[in-house]
C-alpha positions in Angstrom: 108.9 -178.6 -57.9 105.6 -180.4 -58.5 102.4 -180.3 -56.4 99.5 -182.5 -57.4 96.2 -181.9 -55.6 93.4 -184.5 -55.4 90.3 -185.4 -53.4 87.9 -182.7 -54.6 84.4 -183.4 -55.7 80.7 -182.7 -54.9 79.6 -182.5 -51.3 76.3 -181.6 -49.7 76.2 -178.8 -47.2 77.3 -180.1 -43.8 79.3 -182.8 -45.5 83.0 -183.5 -45.4 85.9 -184.0 -47.9 89.6 -184.6 -47.5 92.0 -183.1 -50.0 95.5 -184.4 -50.6 98.6 -182.8 -52.1 101.5 -184.9 -53.3 104.8 -182.9 -53.4 108.0 -183.7 -55.2 111.1 -181.9 -56.5 112.1 -180.2 -53.2 112.8 -181.1 -49.6 109.2 -181.2 -48.4 109.8 -181.2 -44.7 111.9 -178.1 -44.8 109.2 -175.7 -46.1 106.0 -174.3 -44.9 102.9 -175.5 -46.7 99.6 -173.9 -47.3 96.2 -174.5 -48.9 94.6 -171.8 -50.9 91.3 -171.5 -52.7 89.8 -169.5 -55.5 86.1 -169.1 -55.9 84.5 -168.1 -59.3 85.0 -164.3 -59.8 87.2 -163.9 -56.7 90.8 -163.7 -55.9 92.9 -166.5 -54.4 92.8 -166.7 -50.6 94.8 -168.7 -48.1 92.7 -170.9 -46.0 95.3 -172.8 -43.9 99.0 -173.0 -43.3 101.2 -175.4 -41.5 104.7 -174.5 -40.4 107.8 -176.6 -40.0 107.2 -177.1 -36.3 103.6 -178.1 -37.1 102.0 -174.8 -35.9 98.9 -174.2 -37.8 97.0 -171.1 -39.0 93.5 -170.8 -40.4 91.4 -168.2 -42.1 88.5 -167.1 -39.9 86.0 -168.4 -42.5 87.2 -172.0 -42.0 88.4 -172.0 -38.4 86.9 -174.9 -36.4 85.8 -176.7 -39.6 89.0 -177.4 -41.6 92.2 -179.1 -40.4 95.5 -179.0 -42.2 98.1 -181.7 -41.7 101.2 -183.0 -43.3 103.1 -186.4 -43.6 106.7 -185.5 -44.0 107.7 -189.2 -44.5 105.5 -189.4 -47.6 105.7 -185.8 -48.8 102.0 -185.3 -48.5 99.8 -182.4 -47.4 96.2 -182.8 -46.3 93.1 -180.6 -45.7 90.3 -182.2 -43.8 87.1 -180.2 -44.5 84.0 -180.7 -42.4 80.7 -178.9 -42.0 81.0 -177.7 -45.6 79.1 -174.7 -46.8 78.2 -173.5 -50.3 80.7 -170.6 -49.8 83.4 -173.2 -49.6 82.9 -173.9 -53.3 86.2 -173.2 -55.1 89.3 -174.6 -56.7 91.7 -175.6 -53.9 95.5 -175.4 -54.4 98.4 -176.4 -52.2 101.4 -174.2 -52.1 104.9 -174.4 -50.8 107.1 -171.6 -49.5 109.9 -173.2 -51.6 108.6 -171.5 -54.7 106.1 -168.6 -54.3 105.4 -168.6 -58.1 104.5 -172.3 -58.5 100.9 -173.4 -58.5 99.6 -176.9 -59.3 96.4 -177.5 -61.3 94.2 -177.5 -58.2 91.2 -179.6 -57.3 87.6 -178.5 -57.6 85.3 -178.6 -54.5 81.6 -178.0 -55.0 79.3 -177.7 -52.1 75.7 -177.9 -53.2 72.4 -179.8 -52.4 
């Protein structure tokens, strides 16, 4: 399994970013996918999850601001982040239910003026 996150960077408060995750090594469409984040000095938390039938779940802290989506034809997972806040600063990781122990390198998101 391989998950490669991209799209992070520096954004101003109130701004937007879209993260992407390219998946390979497993049958992408057959597994639930999630985005997690880990802020400095904090544990890893799940921010969004998308199920096989496209149902979606969000952490309360991002509900209404973030949108998770997937493209099963291209084995891609996305996280569209809007109205960003400084508290959203973290390393963001995508994760597959195919392998609970596998984590990619993540992509850094920094929200600062």
